C-alpha positions in Angstrom: 15.7 -4.7 7.5 18.5 -4.1 10.0 16.3 -5.3 12.9 15.6 -8.4 10.8 19.2 -9.1 10.5 19.7 -8.7 14.3 16.6 -10.7 15.4 15.9 -13.0 12.4 12.3 -12.0 12.1 10.2 -10.2 9.5 6.5 -9.8 9.2 5.2 -8.1 6.0 2.6 -5.8 7.6 1.9 -3.9 4.3 1.0 -7.1 2.5 -1.2 -8.3 5.3 -3.1 -5.0 5.4 -3.5 -5.1 1.6 -4.8 -8.6 1.8 -7.3 -7.8 4.5 -8.5 -4.8 2.4 -8.8 -7.1 -0.6 -10.9 -9.6 1.4 -13.1 -6.8 2.5 -13.5 -5.7 -1.1 -14.3 -9.2 -2.2 -16.9 -9.6 0.5 -18.5 -6.4 -0.4 -18.5 -7.1 -4.2 -15.8 -4.8 -5.1 -12.7 -5.4 -7.2 -10.1 -6.9 -4.9 -7.3 -6.3 -7.4 -7.4 -2.5 -6.5 -5.8 -3.4 -3.2 -2.7 -5.2 -4.3 0.8 -3.7 -5.0 3.8 -5.6 -6.2 5.6 -7.1 -3.3 9.4 -6.5 -3.0 11.9 -9.5 -2.9 12.3 -9.7 0.8 14.7 -12.7 0.5 17.0 -10.7 -1.9 16.7 -7.7 0.4 17.8 -10.0 3.5 20.8 -11.2 1.5 21.8 -7.6 0.7 21.8 -7.0 4.5 24.0 -9.9 5.1 21.7 -12.8 6.1 20.6 -15.7 4.1 17.3 -15.5 2.1 14.9 -17.8 0.5 11.5 -17.4 -1.3 8.8 -20.1 -0.7 5.6 -20.4 -2.7 4.8 -24.1 -1.8 4.9 -26.2 1.3 7.8 -28.0 -0.2 9.7 -24.8 -0.7 9.0 -23.7 2.8 10.1 -27.0 4.3 13.3 -26.7 2.4 13.9 -23.1 3.5 13.3 -24.2 7.2 15.8 -26.9 6.9 18.2 -24.5 5.5 17.5 -22.1 8.3 17.9 -24.8 11.0 21.1 -26.2 9.4 22.8 -22.8 9.2 24.0 -20.2 11.6 22.7 -16.7 11.8 19.5 -14.9 10.6 17.6 -15.8 7.5 14.7 -14.2 5.8 12.1 -16.6 4.4 9.8 -14.7 2.1 6.6 -16.8 2.2 4.3 -16.0 -0.7 0.6 -17.1 0.0 -1.8 -17.2 -2.9 -4.2 -14.2 -3.0 -7.0 -16.7 -3.6 -6.7 -18.0 0.0 -9.1 -16.2 2.3 -8.0 -16.1 5.9 -10.3 -17.9 8.4 -11.5 -14.8 10.4 -12.7 -13.2 7.1 -14.4 -16.3 6.1 -16.3 -16.3 9.2 -17.0 -12.5 9.3 -17.8 -11.6 5.8 -18.9 -15.0 4.3 -20.6 -16.7 7.1 -18.4 -19.8 6.8 -17.7 -21.9 9.8 -14.3 -23.5 9.2 
């Protein structure tokens, strides 16, 4: 998190890896819920490290958070929560044969 405060960037690698594993499990008819862990409040963690923080679950919330970021000064953590029901395009193509 100190690097996030200095650079203003954060990418949740653990959640992405769990999501990919869940999509693989779904494609191979296994229970995807076994891949998920409760995600921490990154926006709150960012605030604890001295930057602004916002959590967005919808496009409208993300737009509001971006407006806040652009209007402010200094780093900001936007904890963008994407539904687990959304399958990323590479996995749609690879595991489900979808051409999107």
